[in-house]
C-alpha positions as CSV (number, residue, x, y, z in Angstrom):
1,M,28.0,-8.7,-8.4
2,I,26.6,-10.9,-6.0
3,D,23.7,-8.6,-4.6
4,L,22.0,-9.5,-2.0
5,R,20.3,-6.0,-1.3
6,S,17.4,-7.3,-1.8
7,D,14.5,-9.8,-3.2
8,T,13.5,-7.1,-6.2
9,V,16.6,-7.5,-8.3
10,T,15.9,-10.6,-9.3
11,L,15.2,-11.1,-13.3
12,P,12.2,-12.3,-15.1
13,T,13.0,-16.6,-16.0
14,Q,13.7,-16.8,-20.0
15,A,9.7,-19.3,-19.5
16,M,8.2,-15.7,-17.9
17,K,10.2,-13.7,-21.0
18,E,8.4,-16.2,-23.4
19,A,5.0,-15.8,-21.8
20,M,5.2,-12.2,-22.0
21,L,5.7,-12.4,-26.2
22,R,2.7,-14.8,-26.3
23,A,0.1,-12.6,-23.8
24,E,-2.9,-12.2,-25.3
25,L,-3.5,-8.8,-24.5
26,G,-6.5,-6.1,-24.3
27,D,-6.7,-2.6,-22.7
28,D,-7.4,-4.1,-18.8
29,V,-9.3,-0.5,-18.1
30,Y,-12.2,-1.2,-20.0
31,G,-11.3,-4.8,-18.7
32,E,-10.7,-6.4,-21.3
33,D,-7.3,-8.3,-20.7
34,P,-8.1,-11.6,-20.7
35,T,-4.3,-12.6,-19.1
36,V,-5.1,-9.4,-16.2
37,N,-8.3,-11.4,-16.6
38,R,-7.6,-15.1,-15.7
39,L,-4.5,-13.8,-13.3
40,E,-6.9,-11.8,-11.5
41,R,-9.1,-14.9,-11.0
42,H,-6.6,-17.3,-10.1
43,T,-4.9,-15.5,-7.1
44,A,-8.2,-14.5,-6.1
45,E,-8.8,-18.1,-6.4
46,L,-5.7,-19.8,-4.8
47,L,-6.2,-17.0,-1.9
48,G,-10.1,-18.2,-0.8
49,K,-11.2,-14.8,-2.3
50,E,-13.8,-13.2,-4.1
51,A,-11.6,-10.8,-6.8
52,G,-8.8,-9.4,-7.7
53,L,-6.9,-6.7,-8.7
54,F,-4.0,-6.4,-10.3
55,V,-1.6,-3.3,-9.8
56,T,2.1,-2.1,-10.6
57,T,3.5,-2.5,-7.4
58,G,2.8,-3.3,-3.0
59,T,2.7,-0.7,-2.2
60,M,0.3,0.4,-4.9
61,G,-2.4,-2.5,-3.6
62,N,-1.9,-1.8,0.1
63,L,-2.9,2.2,-1.4
64,C,-6.0,0.8,-2.9
65,A,-7.0,-1.2,0.6
66,I,-6.5,1.5,2.1
67,L,-8.0,3.9,0.9
68,T,-11.0,1.1,0.3
69,H,-10.8,0.6,3.4
70,G,-10.7,3.7,4.8
71,V,-12.2,6.8,5.9
72,R,-11.7,10.4,6.1
73,G,-10.4,11.1,9.2
74,A,-10.0,6.7,11.5
75,R,-6.5,5.7,12.0
76,V,-4.7,3.0,10.5
77,I,-2.9,1.2,12.7
78,A,0.9,-0.9,12.0
79,G,3.7,-2.0,13.0
80,N,6.1,0.9,14.2
81,E,8.2,-1.6,11.6
82,S,5.5,-2.6,8.5
83,H,6.5,-1.3,4.8
84,V,3.2,0.5,5.4
85,Y,4.2,2.4,7.9
86,R,7.6,3.2,7.7
87,S,8.3,2.8,3.4
88,E,5.1,3.8,1.6
89,A,5.6,7.3,1.7
90,G,2.6,8.2,4.2
91,G,0.2,7.6,1.1
92,A,-2.8,7.0,4.1
93,S,-2.6,10.0,5.0
94,V,-1.4,12.6,2.0
95,L,-4.6,11.1,0.0
96,G,-5.8,9.6,2.2
97,G,-6.9,11.8,5.2
98,L,-6.1,8.8,7.4
99,V,-4.1,8.7,10.3
100,L,-1.4,6.1,10.6
101,H,-0.9,4.5,14.3
102,P,2.2,2.9,14.7
103,I,2.4,0.4,18.0
104,Q,5.2,-1.9,19.2
105,N,5.8,-4.8,17.0
106,T,7.3,-7.8,18.3
107,D,10.3,-9.9,17.2
108,D,8.3,-12.9,16.0
109,G,6.4,-9.8,13.4
110,G,3.3,-9.1,15.7
111,L,1.9,-6.9,17.4
112,D,2.1,-5.8,21.4
113,I,-0.9,-7.4,22.3
114,D,-1.9,-4.8,25.3
115,E,-1.1,-1.9,22.9
116,L,-3.8,-3.2,19.8
117,T,-5.6,-3.8,21.8
118,T,-5.7,0.1,23.4
119,A,-5.5,1.1,19.7
120,L,-8.4,-0.6,18.8
121,E,-10.8,1.2,21.4
122,S,-12.2,4.0,19.8
123,P,-14.4,6.0,23.1
124,D,-17.0,8.0,22.6
125,D,-14.8,10.8,22.3
126,P,-14.3,14.1,19.8
127,H,-10.3,14.4,20.4
128,I,-8.7,10.6,19.2
129,A,-9.7,9.4,15.7
130,P,-11.3,6.7,15.8
131,A,-10.3,3.0,14.6
132,G,-10.5,2.0,10.9
133,L,-7.8,-0.5,10.4
134,L,-6.1,-2.9,10.9
135,T,-3.1,-3.7,9.2
136,L,-0.8,-6.6,10.0
137,E,2.6,-7.2,7.7
138,N,4.0,-11.6,7.0
139,T,6.7,-12.1,6.5
140,Q,7.9,-9.3,8.5
141,N,10.3,-7.4,6.3
142,R,12.3,-5.0,8.8
143,C,12.0,-8.0,11.6
144,G,14.5,-10.1,9.8
145,G,11.7,-11.8,7.3
146,A,10.2,-13.3,10.4
147,V,7.1,-15.5,9.7
148,L,3.3,-15.2,11.4
149,D,0.6,-18.3,11.3
150,A,-2.7,-19.0,10.8
151,A,-3.0,-18.7,14.5
152,A,-1.5,-15.7,15.4
153,I,-3.2,-14.2,12.2
154,A,-6.4,-14.2,13.9
155,R,-5.5,-13.7,17.3
156,F,-5.0,-9.9,15.8
157,A,-7.9,-10.5,13.4
158,D,-10.3,-11.2,16.2
159,L,-9.6,-8.2,17.8
160,A,-9.6,-5.9,15.1
161,H,-12.9,-8.1,13.8
162,A,-15.0,-8.0,17.7
163,R,-14.4,-4.2,16.8
164,S,-15.9,-4.3,13.7
165,I,-12.7,-3.1,12.4
166,P,-11.7,-4.5,8.9
167,V,-8.2,-6.4,8.2
168,H,-5.8,-5.9,5.7
169,I,-2.1,-7.9,5.5
170,D,0.7,-6.5,3.3
171,G,1.5,-10.3,1.5
172,A,4.3,-8.7,-0.8
173,R,6.3,-12.4,0.9
174,L,3.2,-14.3,1.8
175,F,3.7,-17.1,-0.4
176,N,7.7,-16.8,1.5
177,A,6.0,-17.7,5.6
178,A,4.2,-20.7,3.6
179,I,6.5,-22.0,2.6
180,A,8.3,-22.0,5.4
181,L,5.4,-22.9,8.2
182,G,4.9,-26.2,4.7
183,V,1.4,-24.3,5.2
184,S,-1.0,-23.6,2.2
185,A,-0.9,-19.1,1.3
186,R,-4.5,-19.6,1.4
187,S,-4.5,-20.1,5.2
188,L,-2.7,-18.0,5.9
189,V,-5.0,-15.4,5.1
190,E,-8.8,-16.9,5.6
191,S,-9.5,-14.6,8.9
192,V,-8.7,-11.5,6.8
193,D,-10.4,-9.0,5.0
194,S,-8.2,-8.3,2.0
195,V,-4.8,-9.4,0.8
196,Q,-1.9,-8.0,-1.8
197,V,0.9,-10.4,-2.7
198,C,4.1,-9.2,-4.2
199,F,5.3,-10.8,-7.5
200,S,8.2,-9.0,-7.9
201,K,10.0,-10.4,-5.2
202,G,11.0,-13.6,-4.2
203,L,8.5,-15.1,-7.4
204,A,11.3,-13.1,-9.6
205,A,8.4,-12.1,-12.0
206,P,9.9,-8.3,-13.5
207,V,6.3,-5.8,-12.0
208,G,3.5,-6.4,-10.7
209,S,1.6,-7.1,-7.5
210,M,-2.6,-8.4,-6.5
211,L,-4.6,-6.9,-4.2
212,V,-7.9,-9.6,-3.1
213,G,-10.5,-9.4,-1.3
214,P,-14.4,-9.6,-1.9
215,A,-15.8,-8.6,-4.8
216,D,-17.7,-5.9,-4.0
217,F,-13.9,-4.3,-1.7
218,I,-12.1,-4.9,-5.2
219,H,-14.7,-3.0,-7.5
220,R,-14.0,-0.1,-4.7
221,A,-10.2,0.0,-5.2
222,R,-11.0,-0.4,-9.4
223,R,-11.7,2.6,-8.8
224,I,-9.5,3.6,-6.6
225,R,-6.2,2.3,-8.9
226,K,-7.6,4.6,-11.2
227,M,-7.8,7.9,-9.7
228,I,-3.3,7.5,-8.0
229,G,-2.9,6.3,-11.5
230,G,-3.1,3.3,-11.9
231,G,-4.7,1.8,-14.4
232,M,-3.0,-0.1,-17.0
233,R,-4.2,-0.8,-20.6
234,Q,-2.5,-3.9,-22.6
235,A,-1.2,-4.8,-18.9
236,G,-1.2,-8.3,-20.6
237,V,2.1,-8.6,-21.1
238,I,3.5,-8.4,-17.5
239,A,0.9,-10.4,-15.5
240,A,1.5,-13.1,-18.9
241,A,5.4,-13.2,-16.3
242,C,3.5,-13.0,-12.9
243,Q,1.1,-15.9,-13.9
244,V,4.4,-17.9,-14.9
245,A,6.1,-16.7,-11.8
246,L,3.3,-17.9,-9.7
247,D,3.2,-21.2,-11.5
248,T,6.7,-22.5,-10.9
249,M,8.4,-20.2,-8.3
250,V,6.3,-20.6,-5.4
251,E,7.8,-23.4,-3.9
252,R,11.5,-22.8,-4.8
253,L,11.7,-19.8,-2.0
254,A,12.4,-22.7,-0.3
255,E,15.8,-22.8,-1.7
256,D,16.4,-19.3,-0.8
257,H,15.6,-20.0,2.6
258,A,18.1,-23.0,2.5
259,R,20.4,-20.6,1.4
260,A,19.4,-18.2,4.1
261,R,20.6,-20.0,6.8
262,R,23.7,-21.3,5.6
263,L,24.5,-17.8,5.3
264,A,23.8,-17.0,8.8
265,D,25.5,-19.8,10.0
266,G,28.3,-18.9,8.4
267,I,28.6,-15.6,9.8
268,T,27.8,-17.0,13.4
269,A,30.7,-19.4,13.7
270,V,32.6,-16.3,13.4
271,N,31.5,-15.5,16.6
272,A,32.4,-11.8,15.6
273,P,32.4,-9.4,18.9
274,E,29.5,-6.7,19.2
275,I,27.8,-8.4,16.2
276,S,24.8,-10.0,16.2
277,V,23.1,-12.7,13.6
278,V,19.4,-13.0,14.2
279,A,18.1,-16.4,12.9
280,P,16.7,-16.5,9.6
281,R,12.9,-17.5,9.3
282,S,12.3,-17.1,5.6
283,N,15.1,-15.8,3.0
284,I,16.3,-12.7,5.0
285,V,19.0,-12.0,6.9
286,V,20.1,-9.7,9.6
287,L,23.4,-8.3,11.1
288,T,23.2,-6.0,14.2
289,S,25.8,-4.0,16.2
290,K,25.6,-3.4,19.6
291,R,27.6,0.0,19.2
292,A,27.2,2.5,16.4
293,D,30.6,2.8,16.0
294,G,30.9,2.1,12.4
295,R,31.4,-1.3,12.2
296,I,28.7,-2.0,9.8
297,E,29.6,0.7,7.1
298,R,33.2,-0.7,7.0
299,L,31.8,-4.4,6.5
300,V,29.2,-3.0,3.8
301,A,32.3,-1.0,2.3
302,G,34.6,-4.2,2.2
303,L,32.3,-6.0,1.3
304,R,31.4,-4.0,-1.9
305,Q,35.0,-4.4,-2.9
306,E,34.3,-7.6,-3.0
307,G,31.6,-7.1,-5.5
308,I,29.2,-8.3,-2.6
309,L,25.6,-6.2,-2.3
310,V,24.2,-5.7,0.9
311,G,21.7,-3.2,2.6
312,A,22.8,-1.5,5.2
313,T,21.6,1.4,8.1
314,A,24.5,2.5,11.1
315,A,23.8,-0.8,12.7
316,R,21.8,-3.2,11.5
317,L,23.5,-5.0,7.9
318,R,20.0,-7.0,5.6
319,A,21.4,-9.8,3.6
320,V,18.3,-11.5,1.0
321,L,18.7,-14.3,-0.2
322,H,17.2,-14.3,-4.0
323,H,16.7,-16.9,-6.8
324,G,19.7,-14.7,-8.5
325,I,21.8,-15.9,-6.2
326,D,23.0,-20.1,-6.6
327,D,25.6,-22.0,-3.9
328,D,28.8,-20.9,-5.6
329,Q,27.7,-17.2,-5.1
330,L,26.4,-17.4,-1.1
331,E,29.2,-19.4,-0.6
332,R,31.5,-16.4,-2.0
333,A,29.6,-14.2,0.4
334,I,30.1,-16.8,2.9
335,G,34.2,-16.5,2.7
336,A,33.5,-12.7,2.0
337,F,31.9,-12.3,5.6
338,Q,33.6,-14.5,7.3
339,R,37.0,-13.2,6.2
340,F,35.9,-9.5,6.8
341,L,34.8,-10.1,10.7
342,R,37.9,-12.4,11.5
343,A,39.8,-8.7,10.2
344,G,37.9,-7.1,13.0
345,S,36.6,-4.9,10.4
346,G,33.4,-5.6,11.8
């Protein structure tokens, strides 16, 4: 199968497996796993923050950040297409007593500035939950892997900080954003308070994410991680793979971006009626249908018959390029898309 559903389906490299076998281990809950400790320091330094906290998933990293920043009854402002709002089971509300306040995501992955400005206000009114945290996402998954540059992030962060509201970035694909822009990941997060990054997507580690921020913030987040069941023991086994991912897989993300553009160009060349292709800005290709009439479902089913898996809803298809897809597989996928679209399956 050619699996384009997500970059979460990536498999660890041989170097990662060997590092896992050789990892120096200790009990991480006691702070004694040297491999975890090195990865936490390295990632924090790489992103220009004081400290790091190793967690199993991006969702856990975001939840730890939100619960650490948050005060019960406050609002967490998030894009209406964000992972925090749509795909994290309402954890901030269920576990933190926080109100998720969605505002409009723009096509470029940012936030509607007028709506954001209004949302950040906390009038002295007992009917209204005060604004407590702003969350951003980079790259923005549901906006087709859209990339926020440092200026855009700073603009949003400055609005929040002017009102003493902290800012967290869900950077599950932050390194994709950095590669797409040709800048350091550090430069993209200088203006925010905390950041979560994933090792298990485009970087191809089998599991693991990192939350970074000020030392006192991470100290408090460590308690939250334990509370929600994220305290691991000999976690260096997986941290070793994440270190290899960070050292060897970041620059090659450019290959995924180039393949995404080739896939999008191949689909666009068909000029299929009622189908639009969002020009990829990183490793995600999105097709949308102007009508929810089964076109996308038929295309997904046809692709599956040819051994190609994609993610889809009624009017939207997503294909994600990653380390597990080579040029030959890409050409097979392009050919299959073109055949089905020309035949009217789209």
